[in-house]
C-alpha positions in Angstrom: -18.9 -167.1 -116.9 -19.5 -163.4 -116.3 -18.5 -160.9 -119.0 -15.0 -159.4 -118.7 -16.4 -156.0 -117.8 -18.7 -157.4 -115.1 -17.9 -156.6 -111.5 -18.3 -160.4 -110.9 -15.6 -161.4 -113.3 -12.7 -161.0 -110.8 -14.5 -163.2 -108.2 -15.3 -165.8 -110.9 -11.7 -165.8 -112.0 -10.4 -166.4 -108.5 -12.9 -169.3 -108.2 -11.8 -170.8 -111.5 -8.1 -170.4 -110.8 -8.4 -172.0 -107.4 -10.4 -174.9 -108.8 -7.8 -175.4 -111.6 -4.9 -175.2 -109.2 -6.4 -177.8 -106.9 -7.4 -180.1 -109.8 -3.9 -180.0 -111.2 -2.2 -180.5 -107.8 -4.3 -183.5 -106.8 -4.6 -185.2 -110.1 -0.9 -185.0 -110.7 0.1 -186.3 -107.3 -2.6 -189.0 -107.2 -1.7 -190.2 -110.7 1.9 -190.3 -109.7 1.1 -192.6 -106.8 -0.9 -194.9 -109.1 1.8 -195.0 -111.8 4.7 -195.3 -109.4 3.2 -197.2 -106.5 6.4 -199.1 -105.6 8.5 -196.0 -105.6 6.1 -194.1 -103.5 5.6 -197.0 -101.1 9.4 -197.4 -100.7 9.9 -193.7 -100.0 7.0 -193.6 -97.6 8.1 -196.7 -95.8 11.4 -195.1 -95.1 9.8 -191.7 -94.3 7.6 -193.2 -91.6 10.1 -195.8 -90.3 10.5 -194.0 -87.0 7.0 -192.8 -86.6 3.9 -194.3 -85.0 2.5 -194.7 -88.5 5.2 -197.2 -89.7 2.9 -200.2 -89.5 0.1 -198.6 -91.6 2.0 -197.2 -94.6 0.2 -199.4 -97.2 -3.4 -198.5 -96.1 -2.3 -194.9 -95.6 -0.9 -194.7 -99.1 -4.0 -196.3 -100.6 -6.3 -194.0 -98.6 -4.3 -190.9 -99.6 -4.2 -191.9 -103.2 -8.0 -192.3 -103.3 -8.4 -188.9 -101.5 -6.1 -187.2 -103.9 -7.7 -188.6 -107.0 -11.2 -187.9 -105.7 -10.2 -184.3 -104.7 -8.6 -183.7 -108.1 -11.6 -185.1 -110.0 -14.1 -183.0 -108.0 -12.1 -179.9 -108.5 -11.8 -180.6 -112.3 -15.6 -181.1 -112.5 -16.0 -178.0 -110.4 -13.9 -176.0 -112.9 -16.0 -177.3 -115.8 -19.2 -176.4 -114.0 -17.9 -172.9 -113.3 -17.0 -172.4 -116.9 -20.1 -173.9 -118.4 -22.8 -172.9 -115.9 -21.3 -170.6 -113.4 -22.4 -173.0 -110.7 -20.1 -173.2 -107.6 -21.4 -176.2 -105.7 -18.9 -178.8 -107.2 -16.0 -176.4 -106.9 -16.9 -175.7 -103.3 -17.0 -179.4 -102.5 -13.7 -179.8 -104.2 -12.2 -177.0 -102.1 -13.5 -178.6 -98.9 -12.0 -182.0 -100.0 -8.7 -180.3 -100.7 -8.6 -178.8 -97.2 -9.3 -182.2 -95.7 -6.7 -183.9 -98.0 -4.1 -181.2 -97.1 -4.8 -181.8 -93.4 -4.2 -185.6 -93.9 -0.9 -184.8 -95.6 0.0 -182.3 -92.9 -0.8 -184.8 -90.2 1.5 -187.4 -91.8 4.4 -185.0 -92.2 4.1 -183.9 -88.5 3.9 -187.5 -87.4 7.1 -188.3 -89.4 8.7 -185.2 -87.8 9.2 -183.7 -91.2 8.5 -180.2 -90.1 10.0 -178.6 -93.3 7.7 -180.8 -95.4 4.7 -179.9 -93.2 5.5 -176.2 -93.5 5.6 -176.6 -97.3 2.0 -177.7 -97.3 0.8 -174.5 -95.6 0.6 -172.4 -98.8 -1.4 -175.1 -100.6 -3.7 -175.4 -97.6 -4.3 -171.6 -97.8 -5.3 -171.9 -101.4 -8.0 -174.3 -100.4 -9.2 -171.8 -97.7 -9.2 -169.0 -100.2 -11.2 -171.2 -102.6 -13.7 -171.9 -99.8 -14.2 -168.2 -99.1 -14.4 -167.3 -102.7 -16.9 -170.0 -103.5 -19.3 -169.6 -100.5 -22.9 -168.8 -101.5 
């Protein structure tokens, strides 16, 4: 971590805040899917009932849960690495995974014709893009 009076501190802070935001977002939503599998499955089954994805809700939920937990864990590890060593590689990987996971969520929302839900993902996706730009070498 650069010193508070360093010109690099604002960039480091953006990096750390993005990694923390993405870690919280994905760990919370991934753990929610694990802890309330039946509730999430029921909701998603109804959500995708009239979409081409209606027959693949269970594997889709499993895949998304794994993606979210992995993305959250990598971002959390990236935050720890930023704080302890200043290294950005893990956080950069976490930001890339976040972008891919948000695209998967966005695709699902669009396929379900939930355009409001899809639009709500855009600010989150933009955070992942800001993180990618801030963390680039």
